[in-house]
N, C-alpha and C positions, 0 to 999 in steps of 0.2 A: 561225798566226798571230795574235794576239790583238788587237783592237782595245783602242786605250787606255782608251775604256768599257767591254768590257767587261773588260779586264784590272782596273778599278777595280770593279767590282760582284763580280768573282770575290775581290778582297782582300777584302770587305767582309763577304764569307761565310764566309770563313775564320774572322774574327774574331767574326760570330754563332755560326757552332759552335766555336769555342773557347770563349764568354761561355757557350755549353749548357753544356759540357764543368764549367764552374766554377759555375752554377745549382747541375746535378746533384749537383755533390763537398760544395755547399752543404746539397744536402736530403739526401746522404747523414750529413753530418756530424749536422744536425737530428734526423731519425730517428734515429741512434745515440743521442745526448743523452737523446727522449722514452722510447727502448726498445724501439725498433720494428729491430731486428737484420736482419728480411727486408726491408725496408722501405728502409736504411741497404746492403744488398747490392745490392739492384734499382736502385738508384741510381747505384752504385759502377759497376754492369755496366754502364749507361745513359753514363755516364762514357768508358768504354773506346769504346761505339760513337761517340758525338761526337768523341773522336778522330779514331777512324778516317775521320769524315766530314771532317776538318779538313785530315786531311793529304792526300786523295784531292784534296781540291780544291788544296793545296799541291803536291802533283806535278803534277797536271794545269797548270796555270801553269806551274812550272817545264818543263816539257816542251814545252810550247807556245811556248818560246820566251820567254815574260812574266818579268816581277819580281815577288816574292812582298812585300808589304809589310806588315809585323807591326803591327797598330796595338794601343794600351791596348785591355783589357780591362775593363771597366767590375767593381765590388765588386759581386756578387749581397747579394739578401736573406740573415740569419742565421734569421729566423725565419719559419715557414709554416703556422702555425695548427694544423689537426687533418689527419687522415690525407687525408680530402676535400680538405680546405682547400690542399693538394698538390696532390693528383692534378689538381686544378680548373688549379689554377697550371701544372702541368706541360703540361696538355692545350692551354690559352691559349698557354704559350709555343710550342708545336710547330704550331700552326697560324699564331702568326707566322713562325715558319720555313719552313712550307709557302706562306707569298705568299711571301716571299722567294726561294724556290725556282722559284716562279712568274713571277716577276718578271724574275729571269736567264733564262728560257727566253723568254721575250717578246723580253728584251735581244737576244739571241741569235739569234734568229729576225729581227728589225728589223735586226741587223749584218750579215744572209746567214751568218750563221756554225754551219753545218751540224755542221761537226767537236761545239763545245760546246753545240747542241740536243741532239747526239744524248747527247755525255758525261750532261747534265743530268735526262736518262730513269729515270737510275738514281736518282738523288736524289727524282724524283717519286713513283718506287715505293716508294721508303723511308719519306718520309714518310706515304704511305698507310696501312704497316703502323706506324706511329709513333704516328699518332693513334687508329685500331683498337685497337690494346696499351692508350694511355689509358685508354680509353673502354671497355675490358673490364675496367678496374680497376675505375673508377668505378662503374659497373653493378654491382660485388662490392662496395662501400664505401656504395653506397645502402642495406643491407640492413643498415646497424649499427640505425637505428630500431626494427627487429623484431628483431633479435638482437642481443646483448649481446655472442655468439664471433665476429664476422663478424672483427673487428680482427686477434687474434691466430691464427685461420684462415687471412686474407687474407696476414697478413704470415708465416704459413709458407711461403703458397705460393709469393709475391714470393722466400724464401732461395733457391727452386729455380732461379731464371734461371742461366741459364749464359752465361757470355761470348760475345762474339762470337769469328767465325773467321776 
């Protein structure tokens, strides 16, 4: 059984994960509009991942006898600048999500909710992967100043990303 504080915090996280999905869908649309179909594909796959993250939380709250409270999802930006700007914004957003997950773990521990603390470990590990992926792409994009062919090369690589299982 979830405490009232834990239930509210998990509902907030559902909203953050759904906003992440919405943000990455906007980034996909933007990438497509500036001629980067591989980037657009990568962000579409990311949308699917964020929806999975939200639904895992949704199911967990329900399965623990809690009540899911869906809240308004704020509108994401529509312009993201360069490919580098976009991935720096992506990394910054994922770092925000990481901090939020860590706060959830701290709350679960403070509430002596070992079940939720254990459940959240998957998210802790997932966030390590999310930030690593973003940092790898940013490192590749840093080569732009040295090589004008980096963007098409990275775009082709991002187009190969497989959907989540």
